[in-house]
TISEMAR-393304 format. One line per 2 residues: number of its first residue (from 0); their letters; for each residue x, y, z of C-alpha. Coordinates in nm, 4 decimals, decimal comma, padded with zeros to 6 digits, always signed. Layout:
# TISEMAR-393304
NUM> a> X Y Z  ... $
***
This chain:
# TISEMAR-393304
0> xx> +09,0784 +06,6269 +10,6418  +09,2460 +06,9652 +10,6320 $
2> xx> +09,0524 +07,2148 +10,4204  +09,3363 +07,4527 +10,3441 $
4> xx> +09,2891 +07,7912 +10,1893  +09,4676 +07,7723 +09,8535 $
6> xx> +09,3898 +07,4012 +09,8053  +09,3626 +07,2977 +09,4367 $
8> xx> +09,0204 +07,2105 +09,2966  +08,9557 +07,0327 +08,9657 $
10> xx> +08,6243 +07,0083 +08,7774  +08,4934 +06,7503 +08,5340 $
12> xx> +08,4810 +07,0278 +08,2728  +08,8616 +07,0560 +08,2911 $
14> xx> +08,8553 +07,3861 +08,4787  +09,1023 +07,4343 +08,7632 $
16> xx> +09,0932 +07,6657 +09,0618  +09,1792 +07,7105 +09,4243 $
18> xx> +08,9844 +07,7359 +09,7487  +08,9963 +08,1141 +09,7987 $
20> xx> +08,7413 +08,1402 +10,0831  +08,5400 +07,9123 +10,3080 $
22> xx> +08,1704 +07,9700 +10,3828  +08,0593 +07,8490 +10,7269 $
24> xx> +07,7320 +07,8039 +10,9144  +07,8489 +07,9701 +11,2378 $
26> xx> +07,5852 +07,8049 +11,4525  +07,6264 +07,4458 +11,3346 $
28> xx> +08,0047 +07,5016 +11,2842  +07,9765 +07,3354 +10,9429 $
30> xx> +08,1344 +07,4264 +10,6098  +07,8468 +07,4824 +10,3678 $
32> xx> +08,0360 +07,6068 +10,0595  +08,3767 +07,7013 +09,9322 $
34> xx> +08,4568 +07,9887 +09,6992  +08,6600 +07,8427 +09,4121 $
36> xx> +08,8642 +08,1024 +09,2259  +09,0201 +08,0365 +08,8810 $
38> xx> +09,3911 +08,1024 +08,9004  +09,3925 +08,3790 +08,6397 $
40> xx> +09,0365 +08,5149 +08,6633  +08,9498 +08,5953 +09,0274 $
42> xx> +08,6287 +08,7813 +08,9370  +08,4942 +08,4551 +08,7953 $
44> xx> +08,4953 +08,2792 +09,1336  +08,2065 +08,0376 +09,1944 $
46> xx> +08,0198 +07,9306 +09,5067  +08,0497 +07,5509 +09,5274 $
48> xx> +07,8658 +07,3401 +09,7888  +08,0975 +07,1349 +10,0050 $
50> xx> +07,8734 +06,8350 +09,9396  +07,9718 +06,8464 +09,5697 $
52> xx> +08,3436 +06,8045 +09,6415  +08,5473 +06,4901 +09,7028 $
54> xx> +08,8993 +06,4587 +09,8417  +09,1744 +06,3274 +09,6122 $
56> xx> +09,5516 +06,2795 +09,6243  +09,5588 +06,2104 +09,9995 $
58> xx> +09,4007 +06,5462 +10,0791  +09,6157 +06,7544 +09,8419 $
60> xx> +09,3334 +06,8243 +09,5998  +08,9550 +06,8461 +09,5762 $
62> xx> +08,7551 +06,7226 +09,2775  +08,4076 +06,8054 +09,1532 $
64> xx> +08,2085 +06,5903 +08,9097  +08,0049 +06,8923 +08,7926 $
66> xx> +08,1169 +07,1570 +08,5411  +08,2638 +07,4723 +08,6928 $
68> xx> +08,0235 +07,7099 +08,5180  +07,7216 +07,5223 +08,6536 $
70> xx> +07,7769 +07,6969 +08,9866  +07,6710 +08,0566 +09,0557 $
72> xx> +07,9124 +08,3473 +09,0418  +07,9859 +08,4698 +09,3920 $
74> xx> +08,1069 +08,8250 +09,3185  +07,8603 +09,1118 +09,2853 $
76> xx> +07,8944 +09,4907 +09,2588  +07,6549 +09,7598 +09,3843 $
78> xx> +07,6739 +10,1401 +09,3965  +07,5633 +10,2768 +09,7320 $
80> xx> +07,6095 +10,5968 +09,9289  +07,8871 +10,5766 +10,1809 $
82> xx> +07,6497 +10,5620 +10,4805  +07,4178 +10,3014 +10,3286 $
84> xx> +07,4468 +09,9234 +10,3749  +07,4037 +09,6805 +10,0884 $
86> xx> +07,0489 +09,5530 +10,0722  +07,0347 +09,1740 +10,1037 $
88> xx> +06,7552 +08,9282 +10,0161  +06,5697 +08,6509 +10,1913 $
90> xx> +06,8070 +08,3856 +10,0576  +07,1490 +08,5576 +10,0703 $
92> xx> +07,3777 +08,7721 +10,2830  +07,6877 +08,9778 +10,2136 $
94> xx> +08,0209 +08,8062 +10,2756  +08,3638 +08,9533 +10,2149 $
96> xx> +08,3397 +09,3023 +10,0634  +08,5677 +09,5688 +09,9174 $
98> xx> +08,4735 +09,9317 +09,8580  +08,6162 +10,1822 +09,6098 $
100> xx> +08,5122 +10,5352 +09,5154  +08,4438 +10,5724 +09,1442 $
102> xx> +08,4716 +10,8986 +08,9472  +08,1875 +10,9909 +08,7092 $
104> xx> +08,4118 +11,2044 +08,4902  +08,7810 +11,1937 +08,4145 $
106> xx> +08,9720 +11,3948 +08,1622  +09,2671 +11,6146 +08,0722 $
108> xx> +09,2506 +11,9882 +08,1391  +09,5451 +12,1997 +08,0331 $
110> xx> +09,7705 +11,8926 +08,0508  +09,6506 +11,7913 +08,4013 $
112> xx> +09,4614 +11,4668 +08,4624  +09,1617 +11,5237 +08,6894 $
114> xx> +08,8336 +11,3658 +08,7990  +08,5084 +11,4641 +08,9667 $
116> xx> +08,3523 +11,2246 +09,2141  +08,0174 +11,0706 +09,1382 $
118> xx> +07,7478 +11,2637 +09,3298  +07,9887 +11,5221 +09,4716 $
120> xx> +08,1618 +11,5276 +09,8099  +07,8398 +11,5304 +10,0153 $
122> xx> +07,6636 +11,2521 +09,8315  +07,9478 +11,0390 +09,7131 $
124> xx> +07,8602 +10,6915 +09,5955  +08,0995 +10,4055 +09,6261 $
126> xx> +08,1179 +10,0889 +09,4251  +08,1141 +09,7889 +09,6601 $
128> xx> +08,2302 +09,4532 +09,5322  +08,1108 +09,1774 +09,7605 $
130> xx> +08,0478 +08,8040 +09,7790  +07,6878 +08,6837 +09,7864 $
132> xx> +07,6656 +08,3914 +10,0302  +07,3797 +08,1850 +10,1749 $
134> xx> +07,1619 +08,3574 +10,4333  +07,3010 +08,3241 +10,7866 $
136> xx> +07,6432 +08,1985 +10,6785  +07,9778 +08,3823 +10,7139 $
138> xx> +08,2858 +08,3907 +10,4947  +08,6495 +08,3399 +10,5955 $
140> xx> +08,9615 +08,4006 +10,3828  +09,3352 +08,3598 +10,4402 $
142> xx> +09,3697 +08,7201 +10,5522  +09,0922 +08,6821 +10,8127 $
144> xx> +09,2221 +08,7754 +11,1542  +09,2136 +08,5479 +11,4596 $
146> xx> +09,1858 +08,7445 +11,7823  +09,1807 +08,6372 +12,1443 $
148> xx> +08,9365 +08,6909 +12,4276  +09,1528 +08,9860 +12,5359 $
150> xx> +09,1320 +09,1213 +12,1779  +09,4907 +09,0521 +12,0762 $
152> xx> +09,5658 +08,9535 +11,7198  +09,7416 +08,6143 +11,7178 $
154> xx> +09,7475 +08,5335 +11,3458  +09,5365 +08,4624 +11,0415 $
156> xx> +09,3340 +08,1650 +10,9235  +09,5180 +07,9007 +10,7252 $
158> xx> +09,2317 +07,6509 +10,7033  +09,0102 +07,4146 +10,8960 $
160> xx> +09,0208 +07,0519 +11,0105  +08,7013 +06,8720 +10,9253 $
162> xx> +08,5146 +06,5535 +11,0084  +08,2775 +06,5317 +10,7158 $
164> xx> +08,1630 +06,8927 +10,6804  +08,1869 +06,9690 +11,0555 $
166> xx> +08,4707 +07,1907 +11,1724  +08,6744 +07,0332 +11,4487 $
168> xx> +08,9676 +07,2796 +11,4534  +09,0573 +07,6184 +11,3149 $
170> xx> +09,4125 +07,6175 +11,1794  +09,5827 +07,9364 +11,2837 $
172> xx> +09,8893 +08,0610 +11,0992  +10,1194 +08,2859 +11,2983 $
174> xx> +10,4708 +08,4177 +11,2943  +10,6827 +08,6194 +11,0504 $
176> xx> +10,7356 +08,5563 +10,6819  +11,0695 +08,3847 +10,7451 $
178> xx> +10,9282 +08,1432 +11,0006  +10,5542 +08,0793 +11,0081 $
180> xx> +10,3837 +07,8129 +11,2172  +10,0433 +07,6472 +11,2358 $
182> xx> +09,8406 +07,5919 +11,5495  +09,5210 +07,3864 +11,5455 $
184> xx> +09,2628 +07,5476 +11,7778  +08,9793 +07,3145 +11,8853 $
186> xx> +08,6419 +07,4532 +11,7783  +08,5333 +07,4318 +12,1444 $
188> xx> +08,7813 +07,7165 +12,2096  +08,6241 +07,9403 +11,9432 $
190> xx> +08,3966 +08,2071 +12,0857  +08,2582 +08,3398 +11,7575 $
192> xx> +08,2948 +08,3201 +11,3771  +08,1971 +08,6305 +11,1840 $
194> xx> +08,2622 +08,7570 +10,8336  +08,6390 +08,7870 +10,7927 $
196> xx> +08,7083 +08,7320 +11,1654  +08,7368 +08,4609 +11,4291 $
198> xx> +08,7474 +08,5293 +11,8025  +08,8841 +08,2703 +12,0424 $
200> xx> +08,7685 +08,1961 +12,3961  +09,1365 +08,2008 +12,4906 $
202> xx> +09,3848 +08,4633 +12,6008  +09,7036 +08,5329 +12,4094 $
204> xx> +09,9006 +08,3562 +12,6834  +09,6766 +08,0486 +12,6543 $
206> xx> +09,7318 +08,0381 +12,2770  +10,1090 +08,0660 +12,3347 $
208> xx> +10,0924 +07,7709 +12,5761  +09,9352 +07,5370 +12,3229 $
210> xx> +10,1568 +07,2477 +12,1944  +10,4543 +07,3461 +11,9838 $
212> xx> +10,3284 +07,4260 +11,6345  +10,4479 +07,2875 +11,3059 $
214> xx> +10,6706 +07,5142 +11,0988  +10,5180 +07,6132 +10,7687 $
216> xx> +10,7385 +07,6373 +10,4604  +10,6106 +07,8829 +10,2020 $
218> x> +10,7354 +07,8921 +09,8418 $
***
Protein backbone atom coordinates (compact mmCIF):
# COMPACT_ATOMS: atom_id res chain seq x y z
CA UNK A 1 0.00 0.00 0.00
CA UNK A 2 0.97 3.63 -0.32
CA UNK A 3 0.95 5.43 3.01
CA UNK A 4 0.53 8.96 1.73
CA UNK A 5 0.94 12.02 3.89
CA UNK A 6 -2.48 13.65 3.92
CA UNK A 7 -4.35 10.33 3.71
CA UNK A 8 -7.80 10.41 5.37
CA UNK A 9 -8.32 8.49 8.62
CA UNK A 10 -11.68 7.65 10.19
CA UNK A 11 -12.32 6.43 13.75
CA UNK A 12 -15.13 4.38 15.23
CA UNK A 13 -15.98 7.41 17.40
CA UNK A 14 -16.88 9.36 14.25
CA UNK A 15 -13.78 11.55 14.38
CA UNK A 16 -11.97 12.28 11.12
CA UNK A 17 -8.39 13.32 10.48
CA UNK A 18 -5.44 13.03 8.16
CA UNK A 19 -2.01 11.42 8.34
CA UNK A 20 0.10 14.47 9.14
CA UNK A 21 3.38 12.69 9.95
CA UNK A 22 4.82 9.19 9.89
CA UNK A 23 6.87 7.73 12.75
CA UNK A 24 9.51 5.22 11.68
CA UNK A 25 11.87 2.78 13.37
CA UNK A 26 14.98 3.78 11.35
CA UNK A 27 16.82 0.53 12.02
CA UNK A 28 14.06 -1.94 11.18
CA UNK A 29 12.72 0.45 8.46
CA UNK A 30 9.20 -0.08 9.80
CA UNK A 31 6.36 2.38 10.35
CA UNK A 32 5.50 2.18 14.05
CA UNK A 33 2.93 5.00 14.32
CA UNK A 34 1.25 7.76 12.38
CA UNK A 35 0.37 11.21 13.68
CA UNK A 36 -3.32 11.77 12.94
CA UNK A 37 -4.32 15.42 12.91
CA UNK A 38 -7.95 16.59 13.06
CA UNK A 39 -8.63 18.82 10.08
CA UNK A 40 -9.54 21.89 12.13
CA UNK A 41 -7.62 21.29 15.38
CA UNK A 42 -3.95 20.50 14.60
CA UNK A 43 -2.86 20.84 18.24
CA UNK A 44 -5.13 17.87 19.07
CA UNK A 45 -3.11 15.44 16.92
CA UNK A 46 -2.82 11.90 18.30
CA UNK A 47 -0.14 9.24 18.06
CA UNK A 48 -1.81 6.15 16.56
CA UNK A 49 -0.02 2.77 16.23
CA UNK A 50 0.11 1.52 12.65
CA UNK A 51 -1.12 -1.86 13.93
CA UNK A 52 -4.46 -0.24 14.91
CA UNK A 53 -5.20 0.94 11.36
CA UNK A 54 -6.77 -0.91 8.45
CA UNK A 55 -6.87 0.07 4.79
CA UNK A 56 -10.23 0.91 3.21
CA UNK A 57 -11.52 2.22 -0.12
CA UNK A 58 -8.74 0.62 -2.17
CA UNK A 59 -6.06 2.47 -0.22
CA UNK A 60 -7.72 5.89 -0.27
CA UNK A 61 -8.54 5.84 3.43
CA UNK A 62 -7.45 4.33 6.74
CA UNK A 63 -9.88 3.23 9.44
CA UNK A 64 -9.46 2.65 13.17
CA UNK A 65 -11.85 0.64 15.34
CA UNK A 66 -10.81 2.55 18.46
CA UNK A 67 -12.02 6.00 19.53
CA UNK A 68 -9.78 8.90 18.53
CA UNK A 69 -9.37 10.27 22.06
CA UNK A 70 -8.18 6.87 23.35
CA UNK A 71 -4.77 7.64 21.82
CA UNK A 72 -2.23 9.97 23.45
CA UNK A 73 -1.75 13.56 22.38
CA UNK A 74 1.52 13.91 20.48
CA UNK A 75 2.15 17.66 20.87
CA UNK A 76 3.95 19.01 23.93
CA UNK A 77 5.39 22.40 24.91
CA UNK A 78 8.41 23.18 27.08
CA UNK A 79 10.19 26.41 28.03
CA UNK A 80 13.96 26.07 27.75
CA UNK A 81 16.94 28.38 27.39
CA UNK A 82 18.07 28.80 23.83
CA UNK A 83 21.23 26.70 24.34
CA UNK A 84 19.49 23.87 26.20
CA UNK A 85 18.05 20.72 24.61
CA UNK A 86 14.68 19.32 25.60
CA UNK A 87 15.05 16.63 28.23
CA UNK A 88 13.61 13.32 27.09
CA UNK A 89 12.64 10.22 29.07
CA UNK A 90 13.38 6.51 28.95
CA UNK A 91 10.32 5.79 26.82
CA UNK A 92 10.15 8.78 24.45
CA UNK A 93 12.19 11.04 22.18
CA UNK A 94 11.61 14.41 20.56
CA UNK A 95 10.29 14.33 17.00
CA UNK A 96 9.38 17.36 14.88
CA UNK A 97 9.81 20.58 16.85
CA UNK A 98 9.11 24.30 16.46
CA UNK A 99 10.58 27.08 18.59
CA UNK A 100 9.23 30.54 19.35
CA UNK A 101 10.40 33.28 21.70
CA UNK A 102 7.70 34.34 24.14
CA UNK A 103 7.46 37.77 25.81
CA UNK A 104 6.80 37.91 29.56
CA UNK A 105 5.27 41.38 29.38
CA UNK A 106 3.43 43.22 26.67
CA UNK A 107 1.68 46.53 26.88
CA UNK A 108 1.02 49.98 25.53
CA UNK A 109 3.34 52.85 26.45
CA UNK A 110 2.51 56.31 25.14
CA UNK A 111 0.56 54.72 22.28
CA UNK A 112 3.37 52.31 21.31
CA UNK A 113 2.97 48.54 21.63
CA UNK A 114 6.08 46.96 23.18
CA UNK A 115 7.28 43.82 24.92
CA UNK A 116 10.13 42.61 27.11
CA UNK A 117 11.56 39.16 26.50
CA UNK A 118 11.28 36.53 29.19
CA UNK A 119 14.57 36.35 31.07
CA UNK A 120 16.22 39.21 29.18
CA UNK A 121 18.50 39.09 26.16
CA UNK A 122 21.24 37.02 27.85
CA UNK A 123 18.96 34.41 29.38
CA UNK A 124 16.10 34.30 26.93
CA UNK A 125 13.81 31.32 27.19
CA UNK A 126 12.00 29.95 24.20
CA UNK A 127 8.82 27.96 24.05
CA UNK A 128 9.42 24.78 22.08
CA UNK A 129 6.43 22.88 20.72
CA UNK A 130 7.42 19.35 19.81
CA UNK A 131 6.06 15.89 19.14
CA UNK A 132 6.70 13.18 21.71
CA UNK A 133 7.43 9.94 19.86
CA UNK A 134 8.58 6.45 20.93
CA UNK A 135 12.20 6.12 22.01
CA UNK A 136 14.56 5.47 19.10
CA UNK A 137 12.02 6.34 16.41
CA UNK A 138 12.11 9.32 14.02
CA UNK A 139 9.36 11.47 12.52
CA UNK A 140 8.85 12.45 8.88
CA UNK A 141 6.38 15.03 7.49
CA UNK A 142 5.51 16.26 4.00
CA UNK A 143 8.01 19.12 4.27
CA UNK A 144 10.86 16.75 5.21
CA UNK A 145 13.72 17.15 2.78
CA UNK A 146 15.23 14.35 0.73
CA UNK A 147 18.92 14.92 0.02
CA UNK A 148 21.43 12.94 -2.01
CA UNK A 149 24.80 11.44 -1.16
CA UNK A 150 26.38 14.61 -2.57
CA UNK A 151 24.09 16.69 -0.28
CA UNK A 152 21.83 18.07 -2.99
CA UNK A 153 18.16 18.61 -2.22
CA UNK A 154 16.06 16.62 -4.67
CA UNK A 155 12.57 17.03 -3.21
CA UNK A 156 10.36 16.33 -0.22
CA UNK A 157 8.65 13.24 1.15
CA UNK A 158 5.19 12.45 -0.23
CA UNK A 159 4.75 9.10 1.51
CA UNK A 160 5.95 5.51 1.71
CA UNK A 161 5.21 2.22 -0.01
CA UNK A 162 4.66 -0.53 2.52
CA UNK A 163 4.47 -4.29 2.72
CA UNK A 164 2.67 -4.74 6.01
CA UNK A 165 4.41 -2.15 8.19
CA UNK A 166 7.79 -2.50 6.45
CA UNK A 167 8.91 0.34 4.20
CA UNK A 168 9.86 -0.82 0.71
CA UNK A 169 10.12 2.60 -0.99
CA UNK A 170 10.25 6.27 -0.07
CA UNK A 171 8.00 8.27 -2.37
CA UNK A 172 9.80 11.46 -3.32
CA UNK A 173 7.89 14.46 -4.61
CA UNK A 174 9.87 16.84 -6.78
CA UNK A 175 9.35 19.59 -9.29
CA UNK A 176 7.60 22.96 -9.29
CA UNK A 177 4.08 23.75 -8.16
CA UNK A 178 2.76 23.69 -11.74
CA UNK A 179 4.23 20.28 -12.48
CA UNK A 180 5.16 17.98 -9.61
CA UNK A 181 6.19 14.34 -9.99
CA UNK A 182 6.64 11.32 -7.77
CA UNK A 183 9.64 9.00 -7.75
CA UNK A 184 9.64 5.80 -5.69
CA UNK A 185 13.11 5.29 -4.16
CA UNK A 186 13.83 1.69 -3.03
CA UNK A 187 14.62 1.59 0.69
CA UNK A 188 17.90 -0.15 -0.21
CA UNK A 189 18.99 3.20 -1.72
CA UNK A 190 18.29 5.11 1.50
CA UNK A 191 21.42 5.86 3.51
CA UNK A 192 19.72 7.28 6.61
CA UNK A 193 16.37 8.37 8.04
CA UNK A 194 16.49 11.07 10.70
CA UNK A 195 13.95 13.43 12.20
CA UNK A 196 12.57 15.56 9.37
CA UNK A 197 15.20 14.37 6.85
CA UNK A 198 16.06 11.47 4.57
CA UNK A 199 19.46 11.00 2.92
CA UNK A 200 19.82 8.78 -0.14
CA UNK A 201 22.78 6.63 -1.08
CA UNK A 202 22.44 8.08 -4.58
CA UNK A 203 23.80 11.14 -6.34
CA UNK A 204 21.53 13.76 -7.88
CA UNK A 205 22.40 12.40 -11.34
CA UNK A 206 21.42 8.87 -10.27
CA UNK A 207 18.07 10.13 -8.97
CA UNK A 208 17.50 11.96 -12.27
CA UNK A 209 18.21 8.72 -14.17
CA UNK A 210 15.49 6.76 -12.37
CA UNK A 211 12.41 5.75 -14.44
CA UNK A 212 10.20 8.56 -15.62
CA UNK A 213 8.05 9.66 -12.66
CA UNK A 214 4.31 9.99 -12.52
CA UNK A 215 2.94 13.51 -12.71
CA UNK A 216 1.11 14.61 -9.57
CA UNK A 217 -2.03 16.70 -9.86
CA UNK A 218 -2.64 18.91 -6.85
CA UNK A 219 -5.98 20.61 -6.15
